C-alpha positions in Angstrom: -101.0 133.9 265.3 -100.3 137.1 263.3 -101.4 136.9 259.7 -101.1 139.5 256.9 -104.6 140.3 255.5 -104.8 141.0 251.8 -107.4 143.8 251.7 -105.9 146.0 254.4 -102.2 145.0 253.8 -101.7 144.8 257.5 -101.2 142.0 260.0 -104.0 140.9 262.2 -103.6 138.7 265.3 -105.7 135.6 265.8 -106.2 133.6 269.0 -106.1 129.8 268.4 -107.2 127.5 271.1 -105.4 124.2 270.5 -107.8 122.0 272.3 -111.0 123.3 270.8 -110.2 125.0 267.4 -109.8 123.3 264.1 -108.4 124.3 260.8 -111.9 125.2 259.7 -112.3 127.6 262.7 -109.0 129.3 261.8 -110.0 129.7 258.2 -113.4 131.1 259.2 -111.7 133.6 261.5 -109.6 134.8 258.6 -112.6 135.2 256.3 -114.7 136.9 258.9 -111.9 139.4 259.5 -111.2 140.2 255.9 -114.1 139.9 253.4 -111.5 140.1 250.6 -110.4 136.6 251.3 -112.0 134.4 248.6 -109.9 131.3 249.3 -107.9 130.2 252.3 -106.4 126.7 252.4 -103.7 125.0 254.5 -101.2 122.5 253.0 -98.4 120.5 254.6 -94.9 121.1 253.3 -95.2 118.2 250.8 -98.2 119.9 249.2 -101.0 117.8 250.7 -104.1 119.7 251.8 -104.8 119.6 255.5 -108.4 118.6 256.4 -110.6 121.3 257.9 -111.4 118.9 260.7 -107.7 118.8 261.8 -107.2 120.2 265.3 -105.1 123.3 265.7 -103.0 121.3 268.2 -102.0 118.9 265.4 -101.6 121.6 262.8 -99.1 123.5 265.0 -96.8 120.5 265.5 -95.2 120.8 262.1 -94.4 123.4 259.4 -97.2 124.1 256.9 -98.2 126.5 254.1 -101.1 128.9 254.4 -102.6 129.9 251.0 -104.7 133.1 251.1 -106.2 133.9 247.7 -103.2 133.6 245.4 -100.5 134.2 248.0 -98.7 131.4 249.8 -97.1 131.9 253.2 -94.7 129.3 254.6 -95.3 128.8 258.4 -92.7 127.3 260.7 -94.2 125.5 263.7 -94.1 127.9 266.6 -92.3 127.2 269.9 -94.8 126.4 272.7 -96.4 129.5 274.2 -95.1 131.9 271.6 -97.2 134.2 269.3 -96.3 133.3 265.7 -96.1 135.9 263.0 -96.5 134.9 259.4 -94.4 136.9 257.0 
């Protein structure tokens, strides 16, 4: 998944392993890569927060919103096997 990082204002690609990674792992990868990320949260499209224990395989089955600091990025569920770029 390619995500725009706030401090560098550039995209960074992250590898998500659907069978072993969770939302918590993904958020930690974001924070490890960009120390300027103070808050990163994932919500479903209805605005309900997604638990950090949710598996990436479940997360990627439907659209969601990624909140990084004060910026919200809508994410459409990727097609199987594709790298997904968040705009």
